[in-house]
C-alpha positions in Angstrom: -0.2 -0.2 -0.2 2.9 2.0 0.7 2.7 6.3 2.1 0.9 8.3 -0.2 3.8 11.0 -1.1 6.7 9.4 1.0 9.6 10.6 -1.0 8.0 13.9 -1.4 7.8 13.7 2.1 11.5 12.5 2.3 13.1 14.4 -0.7 15.0 17.5 1.4 16.5 15.0 3.9 16.7 12.2 1.9 20.2 11.4 0.5 21.4 8.8 -1.6 24.9 6.8 -0.1 26.1 3.2 -0.9 25.5 -0.4 0.2 29.7 0.1 1.3 28.8 3.3 3.9 26.4 0.2 5.8 28.8 -2.2 6.4 29.4 -3.1 10.1 25.4 -2.5 10.4 22.5 -3.6 11.2 20.5 -3.7 8.4 15.8 -4.2 8.4 14.6 -5.5 5.6 11.1 -5.2 4.6 10.7 -9.0 3.2 6.8 -7.8 1.3 9.0 -5.2 -0.3 11.6 -7.0 -1.2 8.6 -10.3 -2.7 6.7 -7.6 -4.2 9.1 -6.5 -6.2 10.7 -9.9 -6.7 7.2 -11.2 -7.8 7.0 -7.9 -10.4 10.9 -9.0 -12.2 10.0 -12.3 -12.0 6.8 -11.6 -15.0 6.3 -11.7 -18.8 6.0 -8.1 -19.5 3.6 -9.1 -21.8 1.2 -11.9 -20.9 2.2 -10.5 -16.5 2.2 -14.7 -15.9 4.8 -15.8 -13.4 8.1 -17.1 -15.5 7.8 -20.3 -15.4 11.7 -20.5 -13.7 10.0 -19.0 -11.4 13.3 -17.8 -9.1 12.2 -15.9 -6.7 13.5 -17.5 -3.3 17.4 -17.2 -5.4 16.7 -13.6 -6.0 15.5 -13.1 -2.0 19.2 -15.4 -0.9 21.2 -13.1 -3.7 19.8 -10.0 -2.2 20.4 -11.4 1.5 24.3 -12.6 0.5 24.9 -9.3 -1.4 24.6 -7.4 2.1 26.8 -10.1 3.5 29.3 -9.8 0.9 29.0 -6.2 2.4 29.5 -7.5 6.2 25.7 -5.5 6.6 23.2 -7.6 9.4 19.8 -8.5 7.4 17.4 -8.6 10.2 14.2 -9.3 8.0 10.7 -8.3 9.1 7.3 -9.8 8.3 4.5 -8.1 9.1 2.0 -9.5 10.8 -1.4 -9.3 10.3 -2.2 -6.9 8.3 -4.0 -3.2 9.1 -7.8 -2.8 8.4 -7.0 0.5 6.5 -4.7 -1.9 4.6 -7.0 -4.3 3.9 -9.6 -1.6 2.6 -7.0 0.2 0.8 -6.2 -3.2 -1.2 -10.0 -4.5 -2.4 -11.0 -0.8 -3.5 -7.9 -1.5 -5.8 -9.3 -4.2 -7.1 -12.6 -3.2 -6.7 -11.4 -0.5 -8.8 -9.8 -3.1 -11.3 -12.0 -5.5 -11.1 -14.7 -2.3 -12.4 -12.2 -0.6 -15.5 -12.0 -4.5 -16.7 -15.8 -4.6 -16.7 -15.6 -1.5 -19.0 -18.6 -0.2 -15.5 -16.3 3.6 -15.9 -13.1 5.4 -16.2 -11.6 4.4 -13.0 -11.3 7.5 -11.6 -12.9 5.6 -8.4 
């Protein structure tokens, strides 16, 4: 679901840094974000279907190994139960997509 305008909010104080600057530190990893990114990357761009080799686990582990290579201690965080506000937002998006597919409306909400 994300936080609306998060990057705009962080822009004044945020800055890019190289992975090496995190050496000897502990880094929390949001597993759901990684899994979503990997899932999108493992889809056929034309059909949207999952690729047959499904390298999800390998990619996840490769990311972890890269952190370990740079002596970064990853702590993988898995969300607990979904907050009500997130559940409502996901249902709203699903309903909107279904209406667009049926052609019921322009999808504006």
